[in-house]
C-alpha positions as CSV (number, residue, x, y, z in Angstrom):
1,M,88.6,83.0,87.2
2,S,91.6,80.9,85.8
3,V,91.5,77.3,86.8
4,L,95.3,77.1,86.5
5,F,95.8,80.1,88.7
6,E,93.6,78.5,91.3
7,N,95.6,75.3,91.2
8,Y,98.9,77.2,91.5
9,E,97.3,79.2,94.3
10,R,96.4,76.0,96.2
11,E,99.8,74.6,95.6
12,Y,101.4,77.8,97.0
13,I,99.2,77.8,100.1
14,E,100.1,74.1,100.8
15,L,103.8,74.8,100.2
16,S,103.9,77.9,102.4
17,G,102.1,76.0,105.2
18,A,104.7,73.2,104.9
19,L,107.4,75.8,105.0
20,T,106.0,77.5,108.0
21,C,106.0,74.1,109.8
22,S,109.6,73.6,108.8
23,L,110.6,77.0,110.1
24,N,108.9,76.3,113.4
25,D,110.7,73.0,113.6
26,L,114.0,74.6,112.6
27,Q,113.5,77.3,115.4
28,R,113.1,74.7,118.1
29,R,116.1,72.6,117.2
30,P,119.1,73.3,119.5
31,R,121.4,72.3,116.6
32,V,120.8,72.8,112.9
33,T,122.7,70.9,110.2
34,T,123.5,72.0,106.6
35,E,121.1,69.2,105.2
36,Q,118.2,70.6,107.3
37,V,118.7,74.1,106.1
38,Q,118.9,72.8,102.5
39,V,115.5,71.1,102.9
40,V,113.9,74.4,104.0
41,Q,115.6,76.3,101.2
42,A,114.3,73.6,98.7
43,Q,110.8,74.3,100.0
44,L,111.3,78.0,99.5
45,A,112.4,77.3,95.9
46,E,109.3,75.4,95.2
47,I,107.2,78.2,96.6
48,N,109.0,80.6,94.3
49,E,108.4,78.3,91.4
50,A,104.6,78.2,92.1
51,L,104.7,82.1,92.2
52,R,106.4,82.2,88.8
53,N,103.7,79.8,87.4
54,M,101.0,82.1,88.8
55,E,102.7,85.2,87.3
56,V,102.9,83.6,83.9
57,E,99.3,82.6,84.1
58,V,98.2,86.0,85.1
59,Q,100.1,87.6,82.3
60,S,98.4,85.3,79.7
61,L,94.9,86.4,80.8
62,P,92.8,89.2,79.4
63,S,93.1,92.6,81.0
64,Q,89.9,92.5,83.0
65,A,90.7,89.0,84.3
66,K,94.3,90.1,85.0
67,A,93.2,93.0,87.1
68,K,91.2,90.7,89.3
69,L,94.1,88.4,90.1
70,I,97.2,90.6,90.1
71,S,96.5,91.9,93.6
72,R,96.4,88.4,94.9
73,L,99.6,87.6,93.2
74,Q,101.3,90.6,94.7
75,Y,100.1,89.6,98.1
76,Y,101.6,86.1,97.8
77,Q,104.9,87.5,96.5
78,K,105.0,89.8,99.6
79,D,104.3,86.7,101.8
80,S,107.1,84.7,100.1
81,R,109.6,87.5,100.9
82,N,108.5,87.4,104.4
83,L,109.0,83.7,104.6
84,E,112.4,84.1,103.2
85,K,113.2,86.6,105.9
86,E,111.9,84.2,108.5
87,L,114.1,81.5,107.2
88,K,117.2,83.8,107.6
89,T,116.0,84.7,111.1
90,A,115.4,81.0,112.1
91,K,118.8,80.0,110.8
92,A,120.5,82.7,112.7
93,A,118.5,81.9,115.9
94,A,119.2,78.2,115.5
95,E,123.0,78.9,115.2
96,R,122.9,81.1,118.3
97,S,121.1,78.3,120.2
98,Q,123.7,75.8,119.0
99,L,126.3,77.9,120.7
100,L,124.3,78.1,123.9
101,S,123.8,74.4,123.9
102,N,127.2,73.9,125.5
103,G,125.7,75.0,128.8
104,T,124.4,72.8,131.7
105,P,122.0,69.9,130.9
106,D,119.2,71.4,133.0
107,H,119.5,74.7,131.2
108,N,119.5,72.9,127.8
109,N,116.4,70.9,128.8
110,N,114.5,73.9,130.0
111,Y,115.5,75.8,126.9
112,S,114.4,72.9,124.6
113,Q,111.1,72.6,126.4
114,R,110.4,76.2,126.0
115,L,111.2,76.0,122.2
116,Q,108.9,72.9,121.9
117,D,106.1,74.8,123.6
118,V,106.4,77.7,121.4
119,S,106.6,75.4,118.3
120,V,103.3,73.6,119.3
121,R,101.6,77.0,119.6
122,M,102.9,78.1,116.2
123,D,101.9,74.8,114.5
124,T,98.4,75.2,115.9
125,Q,98.1,78.6,114.4
126,T,99.6,77.7,111.0
127,H,96.3,76.5,109.6
128,T,94.5,79.7,110.8
129,L,97.3,81.9,109.3
130,L,97.0,80.1,105.9
131,Q,93.2,80.7,105.9
132,A,93.8,84.3,106.8
133,K,96.2,84.7,103.9
134,R,93.6,83.3,101.4
135,L,90.9,85.5,103.0
136,C,93.1,88.6,102.7
137,A,93.8,87.8,99.0
138,E,90.1,87.3,98.3
139,M,89.2,90.6,100.0
140,E,91.9,92.4,98.0
141,E,90.3,90.9,94.9
142,T,86.9,91.9,96.0
143,G,88.1,95.5,96.6
144,D,89.6,95.6,93.1
145,N,86.4,94.4,91.5
146,T,84.4,97.0,93.4
147,K,86.8,99.7,92.3
148,L,86.5,98.5,88.7
149,N,82.8,98.5,88.9
150,L,82.7,102.0,90.3
151,H,84.9,103.1,87.6
152,K,82.5,101.7,84.9
153,Q,79.6,103.3,86.6
154,R,81.3,106.6,86.7
155,E,82.1,106.3,83.0
156,A,78.4,105.5,82.3
157,I,77.3,108.5,84.4
158,E,79.7,110.8,82.5
159,R,78.5,109.5,79.2
160,T,74.8,110.1,80.3
161,L,75.7,113.7,81.5
162,G,77.3,114.3,78.0
163,T,74.1,113.1,76.3
164,V,72.0,115.3,78.5
165,R,74.3,118.3,77.8
166,E,74.0,117.6,74.0
167,T,70.2,117.3,74.3
168,S,70.0,120.6,76.1
169,V,72.0,122.3,73.4
170,E,69.6,120.9,70.7
171,V,66.6,121.9,72.7
172,S,68.0,125.4,73.0
173,R,68.6,125.6,69.3
174,S,65.0,124.3,68.6
175,R,63.6,127.0,70.9
176,K,65.5,129.8,69.1
177,L,64.4,128.4,65.7
178,L,60.7,128.3,66.8
179,A,60.9,131.8,68.1
180,L,62.4,132.9,64.8
181,V,59.6,131.1,62.9
182,Q,57.0,132.8,65.1
183,R,58.4,136.2,64.6
184,R,58.4,135.7,60.8
185,S,54.9,134.5,61.0
186,V,53.8,137.6,62.8
187,I,55.7,139.9,60.3
188,N,54.0,138.0,57.4
189,K,50.6,138.5,58.9
190,I,51.3,142.2,59.4
191,I,52.5,142.6,55.8
192,M,49.5,140.7,54.6
193,G,47.1,142.9,56.6
194,G,48.8,146.0,55.2
195,V,48.4,144.7,51.7
196,I,44.7,143.9,52.3
197,F,44.2,147.4,53.8
198,F,45.9,149.0,50.8
199,L,43.9,147.1,48.3
200,F,40.7,148.0,50.2
201,G,41.6,151.7,50.2
202,V,42.2,151.5,46.5
203,I,38.9,149.8,45.8
204,V,37.2,152.5,47.9
205,L,38.8,155.3,45.9
206,I,37.9,153.7,42.7
207,I,34.3,153.3,43.7
208,Y,34.2,156.9,45.0
209,F,35.6,158.5,41.9
210,K,33.8,156.3,39.5
211,W,30.2,156.2,40.8
212,I,29.8,158.6,43.7
213,R,31.6,161.6,42.4
214,A,30.3,161.1,38.9
């Protein structure tokens, strides 16, 4: 695991949490100024900078380490795009609430109270959301590691099967060679027996004609 990547990752999580809080605050405001929008946009720019640093660090790592982290980087990039969409949505909603703020005071107070209640609930869930983001990224990394290990095991099994097939071919050749040697041994024994029988017959004939018949 790259230490720099982990540092950039923690920085991203902190910045995304701060941006989420800012978005919640932006959504509950009845009026939004240009300066407030620029502050949130600056936070988004810092997030994108952290993502670029993470991407540069991942590209500098060896292939095996890169495979473990690239899925987490892609998850954070997707999350950044979602935050950017939320910024646009919050800005549009705040502008609409600004138009509605010209209504009666009671209506404005009730509307503001509802926005504050929603914001409190969203702020309470922000920490849980950030932890869930990190957990999802870690689960994706674990899945990639498992996939890589299974791929390596499959390659090892395929190599073992290849070795078994080669061994089987060699055993088959050895059996054929052994059978051929055995056949030649039998033939040689038959030839040797025939020669011995022939010589024995010649000796018998010699004895017969030389001593018995004489």
